[in-house]
PDB file of N, CA, C and O in Angstrom:
ATOM      1  N   MET A   1     -42.724 245.757 -37.961  1.00  0.00           N
ATOM      2  CA  MET A   1     -41.461 245.235 -37.498  1.00  0.00           C
ATOM      3  C   MET A   1     -40.578 245.023 -38.710  1.00  0.00           C
ATOM      4  O   MET A   1     -41.011 244.409 -39.685  1.00  0.00           O
ATOM      5  N   SER A   2     -39.361 245.513 -38.673  1.00  0.00           N
ATOM      6  CA  SER A   2     -38.473 245.374 -39.823  1.00  0.00           C
ATOM      7  C   SER A   2     -37.795 244.026 -39.810  1.00  0.00           C
ATOM      8  O   SER A   2     -37.614 243.421 -38.753  1.00  0.00           O
ATOM      9  N   GLY A   3     -37.410 243.543 -41.013  1.00  0.00           N
ATOM     10  CA  GLY A   3     -36.731 242.261 -41.137  1.00  0.00           C
ATOM     11  C   GLY A   3     -35.364 242.277 -40.492  1.00  0.00           C
ATOM     12  O   GLY A   3     -34.892 241.242 -40.022  1.00  0.00           O
ATOM     13  N   ALA A   4     -34.716 243.430 -40.458  1.00  0.00           N
ATOM     14  CA  ALA A   4     -33.370 243.531 -39.898  1.00  0.00           C
ATOM     15  C   ALA A   4     -33.354 243.238 -38.400  1.00  0.00           C
ATOM     16  O   ALA A   4     -32.361 242.720 -37.889  1.00  0.00           O
ATOM     17  N   SER A   5     -34.413 243.553 -37.703  1.00  0.00           N
ATOM     18  CA  SER A   5     -34.435 243.329 -36.262  1.00  0.00           C
ATOM     19  C   SER A   5     -34.523 241.844 -35.907  1.00  0.00           C
ATOM     20  O   SER A   5     -34.254 241.466 -34.766  1.00  0.00           O
ATOM     21  N   ASN A   6     -34.893 241.005 -36.863  1.00  0.00           N
ATOM     22  CA  ASN A   6     -34.997 239.572 -36.623  1.00  0.00           C
ATOM     23  C   ASN A   6     -33.739 238.816 -37.017  1.00  0.00           C
ATOM     24  O   ASN A   6     -33.639 237.616 -36.761  1.00  0.00           O
ATOM     25  N   LYS A   7     -32.774 239.492 -37.635  1.00  0.00           N
ATOM     26  CA  LYS A   7     -31.561 238.819 -38.084  1.00  0.00           C
ATOM     27  C   LYS A   7     -30.676 238.485 -36.895  1.00  0.00           C
ATOM     28  O   LYS A   7     -30.596 239.233 -35.920  1.00  0.00           O
ATOM     29  N   ILE A   8     -30.021 237.351 -37.003  1.00  0.00           N
ATOM     30  CA  ILE A   8     -29.092 236.922 -35.971  1.00  0.00           C
ATOM     31  C   ILE A   8     -27.681 237.121 -36.508  1.00  0.00           C
ATOM     32  O   ILE A   8     -27.407 236.856 -37.678  1.00  0.00           O
ATOM     33  N   THR A   9     -26.810 237.581 -35.660  1.00  0.00           N
ATOM     34  CA  THR A   9     -25.434 237.818 -36.106  1.00  0.00           C
ATOM     35  C   THR A   9     -24.666 236.495 -36.135  1.00  0.00           C
ATOM     36  O   THR A   9     -25.086 235.502 -35.540  1.00  0.00           O
ATOM     37  N   ASP A  10     -23.544 236.506 -36.833  1.00  0.00           N
ATOM     38  CA  ASP A  10     -22.697 235.314 -36.883  1.00  0.00           C
ATOM     39  C   ASP A  10     -22.219 234.922 -35.486  1.00  0.00           C
ATOM     40  O   ASP A  10     -22.162 233.738 -35.154  1.00  0.00           O
ATOM     41  N   ASP A  11     -21.882 235.910 -34.681  1.00  0.00           N
ATOM     42  CA  ASP A  11     -21.427 235.624 -33.316  1.00  0.00           C
ATOM     43  C   ASP A  11     -22.536 234.987 -32.480  1.00  0.00           C
ATOM     44  O   ASP A  11     -22.289 234.057 -31.713  1.00  0.00           O
ATOM     45  N   GLU A  12     -23.752 235.496 -32.636  1.00  0.00           N
ATOM     46  CA  GLU A  12     -24.890 234.913 -31.903  1.00  0.00           C
ATOM     47  C   GLU A  12     -25.141 233.476 -32.361  1.00  0.00           C
ATOM     48  O   GLU A  12     -25.394 232.590 -31.545  1.00  0.00           O
ATOM     49  N   LEU A  13     -25.067 233.260 -33.669  1.00  0.00           N
ATOM     50  CA  LEU A  13     -25.266 231.920 -34.208  1.00  0.00           C
ATOM     51  C   LEU A  13     -24.195 230.958 -33.698  1.00  0.00           C
ATOM     52  O   LEU A  13     -24.508 229.839 -33.291  1.00  0.00           O
ATOM     53  N   ASN A  14     -22.953 231.384 -33.717  1.00  0.00           N
ATOM     54  CA  ASN A  14     -21.870 230.537 -33.215  1.00  0.00           C
ATOM     55  C   ASN A  14     -22.049 230.226 -31.736  1.00  0.00           C
ATOM     56  O   ASN A  14     -21.814 229.097 -31.305  1.00  0.00           O
ATOM     57  N   ALA A  15     -22.461 231.214 -30.960  1.00  0.00           N
ATOM     58  CA  ALA A  15     -22.691 230.999 -29.534  1.00  0.00           C
ATOM     59  C   ALA A  15     -23.818 229.990 -29.307  1.00  0.00           C
ATOM     60  O   ALA A  15     -23.726 229.133 -28.428  1.00  0.00           O
ATOM     61  N   LEU A  16     -24.877 230.099 -30.105  1.00  0.00           N
ATOM     62  CA  LEU A  16     -25.997 229.164 -29.972  1.00  0.00           C
ATOM     63  C   LEU A  16     -25.576 227.744 -30.351  1.00  0.00           C
ATOM     64  O   LEU A  16     -25.984 226.781 -29.702  1.00  0.00           O
ATOM     65  N   ILE A  17     -24.775 227.614 -31.382  1.00  0.00           N
ATOM     66  CA  ILE A  17     -24.322 226.287 -31.808  1.00  0.00           C
ATOM     67  C   ILE A  17     -23.409 225.671 -30.751  1.00  0.00           C
ATOM     68  O   ILE A  17     -23.518 224.481 -30.455  1.00  0.00           O
ATOM     69  N   LEU A  18     -22.518 226.467 -30.185  1.00  0.00           N
ATOM     70  CA  LEU A  18     -21.668 225.952 -29.116  1.00  0.00           C
ATOM     71  C   LEU A  18     -22.492 225.555 -27.902  1.00  0.00           C
ATOM     72  O   LEU A  18     -22.217 224.538 -27.265  1.00  0.00           O
ATOM     73  N   ARG A  19     -23.487 226.344 -27.585  1.00  0.00           N
ATOM     74  CA  ARG A  19     -24.375 226.021 -26.466  1.00  0.00           C
ATOM     75  C   ARG A  19     -25.139 224.731 -26.747  1.00  0.00           C
ATOM     76  O   ARG A  19     -25.319 223.900 -25.857  1.00  0.00           O
ATOM     77  N   LEU A  20     -25.586 224.571 -27.987  1.00  0.00           N
ATOM     78  CA  LEU A  20     -26.270 223.346 -28.392  1.00  0.00           C
ATOM     79  C   LEU A  20     -25.350 222.142 -28.217  1.00  0.00           C
ATOM     80  O   LEU A  20     -25.778 221.086 -27.749  1.00  0.00           O
ATOM     81  N   GLY A  21     -24.091 222.309 -28.595  1.00  0.00           N
ATOM     82  CA  GLY A  21     -23.122 221.222 -28.446  1.00  0.00           C
ATOM     83  C   GLY A  21     -22.967 220.764 -27.010  1.00  0.00           C
ATOM     84  O   GLY A  21     -22.718 219.585 -26.762  1.00  0.00           O
ATOM     85  N   THR A  22     -23.110 221.682 -26.053  1.00  0.00           N
ATOM     86  CA  THR A  22     -22.975 221.302 -24.643  1.00  0.00           C
ATOM     87  C   THR A  22     -24.164 220.476 -24.157  1.00  0.00           C
ATOM     88  O   THR A  22     -24.076 219.797 -23.134  1.00  0.00           O
ATOM     89  N   LEU A  23     -25.277 220.534 -24.893  1.00  0.00           N
ATOM     90  CA  LEU A  23     -26.468 219.786 -24.500  1.00  0.00           C
ATOM     91  C   LEU A  23     -26.459 218.350 -25.019  1.00  0.00           C
ATOM     92  O   LEU A  23     -27.269 217.529 -24.591  1.00  0.00           O
ATOM     93  N   LEU A  24     -25.555 218.049 -25.930  1.00  0.00           N
ATOM     94  CA  LEU A  24     -25.511 216.719 -26.523  1.00  0.00           C
ATOM     95  C   LEU A  24     -24.642 215.801 -25.679  1.00  0.00           C
ATOM     96  O   LEU A  24     -23.462 216.084 -25.470  1.00  0.00           O
ATOM     97  N   PRO A  25     -25.212 214.709 -25.194  1.00  0.00           N
ATOM     98  CA  PRO A  25     -24.441 213.814 -24.325  1.00  0.00           C
ATOM     99  C   PRO A  25     -23.165 213.295 -24.997  1.00  0.00           C
ATOM    100  O   PRO A  25     -22.126 213.191 -24.345  1.00  0.00           O
ATOM    101  N   GLN A  26     -23.233 212.970 -26.284  1.00  0.00           N
ATOM    102  CA  GLN A  26     -22.078 212.391 -26.953  1.00  0.00           C
ATOM    103  C   GLN A  26     -20.975 213.412 -27.221  1.00  0.00           C
ATOM    104  O   GLN A  26     -19.844 213.018 -27.508  1.00  0.00           O
ATOM    105  N   LEU A  27     -21.262 214.696 -27.136  1.00  0.00           N
ATOM    106  CA  LEU A  27     -20.242 215.724 -27.327  1.00  0.00           C
ATOM    107  C   LEU A  27     -19.840 216.389 -26.022  1.00  0.00           C
ATOM    108  O   LEU A  27     -18.810 217.061 -25.963  1.00  0.00           O
ATOM    109  N   ASN A  28     -20.621 216.214 -24.995  1.00  0.00           N
ATOM    110  CA  ASN A  28     -20.388 216.892 -23.720  1.00  0.00           C
ATOM    111  C   ASN A  28     -19.581 215.995 -22.795  1.00  0.00           C
ATOM    112  O   ASN A  28     -20.136 215.254 -21.984  1.00  0.00           O
ATOM    113  N   HIS A  29     -18.276 216.072 -22.928  1.00  0.00           N
ATOM    114  CA  HIS A  29     -17.385 215.246 -22.110  1.00  0.00           C
ATOM    115  C   HIS A  29     -16.515 216.124 -21.223  1.00  0.00           C
ATOM    116  O   HIS A  29     -15.298 215.953 -21.162  1.00  0.00           O
ATOM    117  N   GLY A  30     -17.153 217.064 -20.537  1.00  0.00           N
ATOM    118  CA  GLY A  30     -16.427 217.924 -19.615  1.00  0.00           C
ATOM    119  C   GLY A  30     -15.530 218.941 -20.301  1.00  0.00           C
ATOM    120  O   GLY A  30     -14.482 219.300 -19.765  1.00  0.00           O
ATOM    121  N   ARG A  31     -15.915 219.400 -21.450  1.00  0.00           N
ATOM    122  CA  ARG A  31     -15.083 220.354 -22.193  1.00  0.00           C
ATOM    123  C   ARG A  31     -15.270 221.778 -21.697  1.00  0.00           C
ATOM    124  O   ARG A  31     -14.536 222.677 -22.106  1.00  0.00           O
ATOM    125  N   HIS A  32     -16.224 221.990 -20.839  1.00  0.00           N
ATOM    126  CA  HIS A  32     -16.473 223.303 -20.227  1.00  0.00           C
ATOM    127  C   HIS A  32     -16.669 224.389 -21.277  1.00  0.00           C
ATOM    128  O   HIS A  32     -16.127 225.488 -21.154  1.00  0.00           O
ATOM    129  N   GLY A  33     -17.454 224.072 -22.321  1.00  0.00           N
ATOM    130  CA  GLY A  33     -17.814 225.080 -23.302  1.00  0.00           C
ATOM    131  C   GLY A  33     -16.757 225.380 -24.344  1.00  0.00           C
ATOM    132  O   GLY A  33     -16.933 226.293 -25.151  1.00  0.00           O
ATOM    133  N   ARG A  34     -15.668 224.638 -24.347  1.00  0.00           N
ATOM    134  CA  ARG A  34     -14.637 224.906 -25.356  1.00  0.00           C
ATOM    135  C   ARG A  34     -15.145 224.517 -26.732  1.00  0.00           C
ATOM    136  O   ARG A  34     -15.906 223.560 -26.876  1.00  0.00           O
ATOM    137  N   ALA A  35     -14.724 225.258 -27.733  1.00  0.00           N
ATOM    138  CA  ALA A  35     -15.182 225.051 -29.106  1.00  0.00           C
ATOM    139  C   ALA A  35     -14.313 224.010 -29.799  1.00  0.00           C
ATOM    140  O   ALA A  35     -13.597 224.337 -30.746  1.00  0.00           O
ATOM    141  N   SER A  36     -14.365 222.753 -29.338  1.00  0.00           N
ATOM    142  CA  SER A  36     -13.515 221.734 -29.936  1.00  0.00           C
ATOM    143  C   SER A  36     -14.255 220.919 -30.988  1.00  0.00           C
ATOM    144  O   SER A  36     -13.620 220.131 -31.690  1.00  0.00           O
ATOM    145  N   SER A  37     -15.553 221.071 -31.126  1.00  0.00           N
ATOM    146  CA  SER A  37     -16.319 220.386 -32.160  1.00  0.00           C
ATOM    147  C   SER A  37     -16.723 221.384 -33.231  1.00  0.00           C
ATOM    148  O   SER A  37     -17.042 222.537 -32.945  1.00  0.00           O
ATOM    149  N   SER A  38     -16.701 220.916 -34.467  1.00  0.00           N
ATOM    150  CA  SER A  38     -17.079 221.808 -35.556  1.00  0.00           C
ATOM    151  C   SER A  38     -18.587 222.029 -35.574  1.00  0.00           C
ATOM    152  O   SER A  38     -19.355 221.235 -35.032  1.00  0.00           O
ATOM    153  N   THR A  39     -18.988 223.114 -36.203  1.00  0.00           N
ATOM    154  CA  THR A  39     -20.407 223.429 -36.344  1.00  0.00           C
ATOM    155  C   THR A  39     -21.130 222.308 -37.060  1.00  0.00           C
ATOM    156  O   THR A  39     -22.226 221.916 -36.661  1.00  0.00           O
ATOM    157  N   THR A  40     -20.524 221.789 -38.114  1.00  0.00           N
ATOM    158  CA  THR A  40     -21.140 220.699 -38.885  1.00  0.00           C
ATOM    159  C   THR A  40     -21.356 219.479 -38.006  1.00  0.00           C
ATOM    160  O   THR A  40     -22.424 218.867 -38.039  1.00  0.00           O
ATOM    161  N   LYS A  41     -20.343 219.120 -37.218  1.00  0.00           N
ATOM    162  CA  LYS A  41     -20.466 217.951 -36.346  1.00  0.00           C
ATOM    163  C   LYS A  41     -21.557 218.164 -35.301  1.00  0.00           C
ATOM    164  O   LYS A  41     -22.348 217.260 -35.032  1.00  0.00           O
ATOM    165  N   ILE A  42     -21.599 219.346 -34.718  1.00  0.00           N
ATOM    166  CA  ILE A  42     -22.615 219.638 -33.704  1.00  0.00           C
ATOM    167  C   ILE A  42     -24.012 219.527 -34.302  1.00  0.00           C
ATOM    168  O   ILE A  42     -24.901 218.929 -33.696  1.00  0.00           O
ATOM    169  N   LEU A  43     -24.212 220.101 -35.492  1.00  0.00           N
ATOM    170  CA  LEU A  43     -25.533 220.050 -36.117  1.00  0.00           C
ATOM    171  C   LEU A  43     -25.907 218.629 -36.528  1.00  0.00           C
ATOM    172  O   LEU A  43     -27.060 218.228 -36.366  1.00  0.00           O
ATOM    173  N   LYS A  44     -24.959 217.862 -37.055  1.00  0.00           N
ATOM    174  CA  LYS A  44     -25.236 216.464 -37.419  1.00  0.00           C
ATOM    175  C   LYS A  44     -25.572 215.634 -36.184  1.00  0.00           C
ATOM    176  O   LYS A  44     -26.509 214.836 -36.202  1.00  0.00           O
ATOM    177  N   GLU A  45     -24.804 215.824 -35.113  1.00  0.00           N
ATOM    178  CA  GLU A  45     -25.064 215.088 -33.878  1.00  0.00           C
ATOM    179  C   GLU A  45     -26.402 215.486 -33.266  1.00  0.00           C
ATOM    180  O   GLU A  45     -27.097 214.648 -32.693  1.00  0.00           O
ATOM    181  N   THR A  46     -26.762 216.752 -33.383  1.00  0.00           N
ATOM    182  CA  THR A  46     -28.054 217.217 -32.881  1.00  0.00           C
ATOM    183  C   THR A  46     -29.186 216.519 -33.616  1.00  0.00           C
ATOM    184  O   THR A  46     -30.124 216.024 -32.991  1.00  0.00           O
ATOM    185  N   CYS A  47     -29.102 216.477 -34.939  1.00  0.00           N
ATOM    186  CA  CYS A  47     -30.136 215.802 -35.740  1.00  0.00           C
ATOM    187  C   CYS A  47     -30.217 214.327 -35.381  1.00  0.00           C
ATOM    188  O   CYS A  47     -31.311 213.781 -35.237  1.00  0.00           O
ATOM    189  N   SER A  48     -29.081 213.689 -35.239  1.00  0.00           N
ATOM    190  CA  SER A  48     -29.042 212.274 -34.880  1.00  0.00           C
ATOM    191  C   SER A  48     -29.658 212.049 -33.495  1.00  0.00           C
ATOM    192  O   SER A  48     -30.420 211.102 -33.298  1.00  0.00           O
ATOM    193  N   TYR A  49     -29.330 212.908 -32.552  1.00  0.00           N
ATOM    194  CA  TYR A  49     -29.854 212.792 -31.198  1.00  0.00           C
ATOM    195  C   TYR A  49     -31.362 212.981 -31.181  1.00  0.00           C
ATOM    196  O   TYR A  49     -32.071 212.256 -30.483  1.00  0.00           O
ATOM    197  N   ILE A  50     -31.853 213.938 -31.934  1.00  0.00           N
ATOM    198  CA  ILE A  50     -33.302 214.164 -32.009  1.00  0.00           C
ATOM    199  C   ILE A  50     -33.997 212.946 -32.606  1.00  0.00           C
ATOM    200  O   ILE A  50     -35.059 212.548 -32.128  1.00  0.00           O
ATOM    201  N   ARG A  51     -33.412 212.350 -33.645  1.00  0.00           N
ATOM    202  CA  ARG A  51     -34.002 211.131 -34.228  1.00  0.00           C
ATOM    203  C   ARG A  51     -34.033 209.992 -33.217  1.00  0.00           C
ATOM    204  O   ARG A  51     -35.023 209.264 -33.140  1.00  0.00           O
ATOM    205  N   ARG A  52     -32.946 209.827 -32.429  1.00  0.00           N
ATOM    206  CA  ARG A  52     -32.921 208.769 -31.407  1.00  0.00           C
ATOM    207  C   ARG A  52     -33.979 209.026 -30.332  1.00  0.00           C
ATOM    208  O   ARG A  52     -34.659 208.100 -29.891  1.00  0.00           O
ATOM    209  N   LEU A  53     -34.113 210.283 -29.915  1.00  0.00           N
ATOM    210  CA  LEU A  53     -35.129 210.611 -28.918  1.00  0.00           C
ATOM    211  C   LEU A  53     -36.535 210.347 -29.444  1.00  0.00           C
ATOM    212  O   LEU A  53     -37.391 209.847 -28.713  1.00  0.00           O
ATOM    213  N   GLN A  54     -36.778 210.682 -30.719  1.00  0.00           N
ATOM    214  CA  GLN A  54     -38.091 210.443 -31.310  1.00  0.00           C
ATOM    215  C   GLN A  54     -38.384 208.948 -31.368  1.00  0.00           C
ATOM    216  O   GLN A  54     -39.510 208.525 -31.104  1.00  0.00           O
ATOM    217  N   LYS A  55     -37.371 208.141 -31.716  1.00  0.00           N
ATOM    218  CA  LYS A  55     -37.555 206.687 -31.751  1.00  0.00           C
ATOM    219  C   LYS A  55     -37.857 206.157 -30.347  1.00  0.00           C
ATOM    220  O   LYS A  55     -38.698 205.275 -30.176  1.00  0.00           O
ATOM    221  N   GLU A  56     -37.171 206.697 -29.361  1.00  0.00           N
ATOM    222  CA  GLU A  56     -37.416 206.278 -27.981  1.00  0.00           C
ATOM    223  C   GLU A  56     -38.837 206.631 -27.553  1.00  0.00           C
ATOM    224  O   GLU A  56     -39.501 205.829 -26.896  1.00  0.00           O
ATOM    225  N   VAL A  57     -39.304 207.808 -27.913  1.00  0.00           N
ATOM    226  CA  VAL A  57     -40.680 208.216 -27.607  1.00  0.00           C
ATOM    227  C   VAL A  57     -41.661 207.267 -28.291  1.00  0.00           C
ATOM    228  O   VAL A  57     -42.622 206.812 -27.671  1.00  0.00           O
ATOM    229  N   ASP A  58     -41.419 206.970 -29.564  1.00  0.00           N
ATOM    230  CA  ASP A  58     -42.297 206.050 -30.301  1.00  0.00           C
ATOM    231  C   ASP A  58     -42.322 204.671 -29.655  1.00  0.00           C
ATOM    232  O   ASP A  58     -43.386 204.071 -29.503  1.00  0.00           O
ATOM    233  N   ASP A  59     -41.143 204.165 -29.274  1.00  0.00           N
ATOM    234  CA  ASP A  59     -41.063 202.848 -28.626  1.00  0.00           C
ATOM    235  C   ASP A  59     -41.804 202.839 -27.294  1.00  0.00           C
ATOM    236  O   ASP A  59     -42.529 201.894 -26.986  1.00  0.00           O
ATOM    237  N   LEU A  60     -41.619 203.893 -26.508  1.00  0.00           N
ATOM    238  CA  LEU A  60     -42.308 203.961 -25.216  1.00  0.00           C
ATOM    239  C   LEU A  60     -43.814 204.102 -25.391  1.00  0.00           C
ATOM    240  O   LEU A  60     -44.587 203.539 -24.617  1.00  0.00           O
ATOM    241  N   SER A  61     -44.228 204.847 -26.399  1.00  0.00           N
ATOM    242  CA  SER A  61     -45.660 204.979 -26.680  1.00  0.00           C
ATOM    243  C   SER A  61     -46.261 203.630 -27.059  1.00  0.00           C
ATOM    244  O   SER A  61     -47.361 203.283 -26.629  1.00  0.00           O
ATOM    245  N   GLU A  62     -45.532 202.883 -27.860  1.00  0.00           N
ATOM    246  CA  GLU A  62     -46.001 201.551 -28.261  1.00  0.00           C
ATOM    247  C   GLU A  62     -46.092 200.617 -27.054  1.00  0.00           C
ATOM    248  O   GLU A  62     -47.067 199.880 -26.911  1.00  0.00           O
ATOM    249  N   ARG A  63     -45.083 200.646 -26.193  1.00  0.00           N
ATOM    250  CA  ARG A  63     -45.108 199.802 -24.993  1.00  0.00           C
ATOM    251  C   ARG A  63     -46.265 200.185 -24.081  1.00  0.00           C
ATOM    252  O   ARG A  63     -46.938 199.315 -23.529  1.00  0.00           O
ATOM    253  N   LEU A  64     -46.497 201.489 -23.920  1.00  0.00           N
ATOM    254  CA  LEU A  64     -47.610 201.954 -23.100  1.00  0.00           C
ATOM    255  C   LEU A  64     -48.935 201.498 -23.686  1.00  0.00           C
ATOM    256  O   LEU A  64     -49.829 201.055 -22.964  1.00  0.00           O
ATOM    257  N   SER A  65     -49.049 201.609 -24.982  1.00  0.00           N
ATOM    258  CA  SER A  65     -50.270 201.172 -25.660  1.00  0.00           C
ATOM    259  C   SER A  65     -50.529 199.686 -25.412  1.00  0.00           C
ATOM    260  O   SER A  65     -51.658 199.278 -25.139  1.00  0.00           O
ATOM    261  N   GLN A  66     -49.471 198.890 -25.511  1.00  0.00           N
ATOM    262  CA  GLN A  66     -49.606 197.453 -25.267  1.00  0.00           C
ATOM    263  C   GLN A  66     -50.002 197.172 -23.823  1.00  0.00           C
ATOM    264  O   GLN A  66     -50.819 196.289 -23.559  1.00  0.00           O
ATOM    265  N   CYS A  67     -49.425 197.921 -22.893  1.00  0.00           N
ATOM    266  CA  CYS A  67     -49.776 197.741 -21.478  1.00  0.00           C
ATOM    267  C   CYS A  67     -51.229 198.108 -21.221  1.00  0.00           C
ATOM    268  O   CYS A  67     -51.952 197.397 -20.524  1.00  0.00           O
ATOM    269  N   LEU A  68     -51.645 199.237 -21.799  1.00  0.00           N
ATOM    270  CA  LEU A  68     -53.028 199.663 -21.602  1.00  0.00           C
ATOM    271  C   LEU A  68     -54.004 198.679 -22.226  1.00  0.00           C
ATOM    272  O   LEU A  68     -55.075 198.429 -21.671  1.00  0.00           O
ATOM    273  N   ASP A  69     -53.643 198.117 -23.377  1.00  0.00           N
ATOM    274  CA  ASP A  69     -54.508 197.136 -24.029  1.00  0.00           C
ATOM    275  C   ASP A  69     -54.663 195.873 -23.194  1.00  0.00           C
ATOM    276  O   ASP A  69     -55.708 195.223 -23.231  1.00  0.00           O
ATOM    277  N   SER A  70     -53.619 195.525 -22.437  1.00  0.00           N
ATOM    278  CA  SER A  70     -53.670 194.297 -21.648  1.00  0.00           C
ATOM    279  C   SER A  70     -54.324 194.500 -20.282  1.00  0.00           C
ATOM    280  O   SER A  70     -54.568 193.533 -19.560  1.00  0.00           O
ATOM    281  N   MET A  71     -54.610 195.756 -19.926  1.00  0.00           N
ATOM    282  CA  MET A  71     -55.218 196.050 -18.632  1.00  0.00           C
ATOM    283  C   MET A  71     -56.733 196.182 -18.785  1.00  0.00           C
ATOM    284  O   MET A  71     -57.245 196.524 -19.851  1.00  0.00           O
ATOM    285  N   ASP A  72     -57.414 195.904 -17.709  1.00  0.00           N
ATOM    286  CA  ASP A  72     -58.869 196.065 -17.687  1.00  0.00           C
ATOM    287  C   ASP A  72     -59.178 197.439 -17.102  1.00  0.00           C
ATOM    288  O   ASP A  72     -59.409 197.581 -15.901  1.00  0.00           O
ATOM    289  N   ILE A  73     -59.177 198.459 -17.980  1.00  0.00           N
ATOM    290  CA  ILE A  73     -59.445 199.816 -17.517  1.00  0.00           C
ATOM    291  C   ILE A  73     -60.615 200.395 -18.295  1.00  0.00           C
ATOM    292  O   ILE A  73     -60.908 199.991 -19.420  1.00  0.00           O
ATOM    293  N   THR A  74     -61.259 201.336 -17.670  1.00  0.00           N
ATOM    294  CA  THR A  74     -62.391 201.990 -18.328  1.00  0.00           C
ATOM    295  C   THR A  74     -61.876 203.073 -19.272  1.00  0.00           C
ATOM    296  O   THR A  74     -60.713 203.470 -19.204  1.00  0.00           O
ATOM    297  N   SER A  75     -62.746 203.538 -20.141  1.00  0.00           N
ATOM    298  CA  SER A  75     -62.343 204.590 -21.079  1.00  0.00           C
ATOM    299  C   SER A  75     -62.016 205.883 -20.344  1.00  0.00           C
ATOM    300  O   SER A  75     -61.152 206.642 -20.785  1.00  0.00           O
ATOM    301  N   SER A  76     -62.691 206.143 -19.236  1.00  0.00           N
ATOM    302  CA  SER A  76     -62.376 207.356 -18.471  1.00  0.00           C
ATOM    303  C   SER A  76     -60.999 207.239 -17.818  1.00  0.00           C
ATOM    304  O   SER A  76     -60.269 208.226 -17.723  1.00  0.00           O
ATOM    305  N   ASP A  77     -60.644 206.023 -17.365  1.00  0.00           N
ATOM    306  CA  ASP A  77     -59.291 205.800 -16.830  1.00  0.00           C
ATOM    307  C   ASP A  77     -58.246 206.008 -17.916  1.00  0.00           C
ATOM    308  O   ASP A  77     -57.210 206.627 -17.674  1.00  0.00           O
ATOM    309  N   ALA A  78     -58.513 205.496 -19.103  1.00  0.00           N
ATOM    310  CA  ALA A  78     -57.589 205.645 -20.226  1.00  0.00           C
ATOM    311  C   ALA A  78     -57.438 207.117 -20.600  1.00  0.00           C
ATOM    312  O   ALA A  78     -56.335 207.581 -20.888  1.00  0.00           O
ATOM    313  N   GLU A  79     -58.543 207.842 -20.594  1.00  0.00           N
ATOM    314  CA  GLU A  79     -58.495 209.268 -20.914  1.00  0.00           C
ATOM    315  C   GLU A  79     -57.694 210.024 -19.858  1.00  0.00           C
ATOM    316  O   GLU A  79     -56.902 210.908 -20.186  1.00  0.00           O
ATOM    317  N   PHE A  80     -57.903 209.671 -18.589  1.00  0.00           N
ATOM    318  CA  PHE A  80     -57.148 210.297 -17.507  1.00  0.00           C
ATOM    319  C   PHE A  80     -55.642 210.046 -17.688  1.00  0.00           C
ATOM    320  O   PHE A  80     -54.840 210.973 -17.578  1.00  0.00           O
ATOM    321  N   LEU A  81     -55.269 208.810 -17.961  1.00  0.00           N
ATOM    322  CA  LEU A  81     -53.859 208.480 -18.166  1.00  0.00           C
ATOM    323  C   LEU A  81     -53.274 209.212 -19.362  1.00  0.00           C
ATOM    324  O   LEU A  81     -52.145 209.701 -19.304  1.00  0.00           O
ATOM    325  N   THR A  82     -54.029 209.289 -20.433  1.00  0.00           N
ATOM    326  CA  THR A  82     -53.574 209.998 -21.631  1.00  0.00           C
ATOM    327  C   THR A  82     -53.325 211.463 -21.318  1.00  0.00           C
ATOM    328  O   THR A  82     -52.292 212.017 -21.693  1.00  0.00           O
ATOM    329  N   ASN A  83     -54.271 212.091 -20.632  1.00  0.00           N
ATOM    330  CA  ASN A  83     -54.114 213.503 -20.261  1.00  0.00           C
ATOM    331  C   ASN A  83     -52.923 213.709 -19.327  1.00  0.00           C
ATOM    332  O   ASN A  83     -52.181 214.682 -19.461  1.00  0.00           O
ATOM    333  N   LEU A  84     -52.748 212.797 -18.393  1.00  0.00           N
ATOM    334  CA  LEU A  84     -51.637 212.881 -17.453  1.00  0.00           C
ATOM    335  C   LEU A  84     -50.303 212.786 -18.183  1.00  0.00           C
ATOM    336  O   LEU A  84     -49.376 213.537 -17.880  1.00  0.00           O
ATOM    337  N   LEU A  85     -50.201 211.883 -19.127  1.00  0.00           N
ATOM    338  CA  LEU A  85     -48.955 211.692 -19.857  1.00  0.00           C
ATOM    339  C   LEU A  85     -48.643 212.818 -20.825  1.00  0.00           C
ATOM    340  O   LEU A  85     -47.483 213.020 -21.185  1.00  0.00           O
ATOM    341  N   GLN A  86     -49.653 213.550 -21.249  1.00  0.00           N
ATOM    342  CA  GLN A  86     -49.434 214.636 -22.178  1.00  0.00           C
ATOM    343  C   GLN A  86     -49.002 215.923 -21.496  1.00  0.00           C
ATOM    344  O   GLN A  86     -48.673 216.897 -22.173  1.00  0.00           O
ATOM    345  N   GLN A  87     -48.998 215.948 -20.189  1.00  0.00           N
ATOM    346  CA  GLN A  87     -48.600 217.151 -19.447  1.00  0.00           C
ATOM    347  C   GLN A  87     -47.103 217.325 -19.466  1.00  0.00           C
ATOM    348  O   GLN A  87     -46.586 218.283 -18.892  1.00  0.00           O
TER     349      GLN A  87
END
């Protein structure tokens, strides 16, 4: 496979960045795909949003851990719950 076949064009990159911008709640205010945010802003907001989501996942994992610790469950129940949550 040649390296050239894996290259993305500038137009494809711009389209992907604009599409990414539509997925961000703080940038998606009914703009209907218009390119009103800069690439830099979209990428910075994406990174910030991913960090917030990761913190939320960590917080929820901690809360779940605390709940499971306070419950009287067997190890097989805990394993079942863990497997269920990982799906």
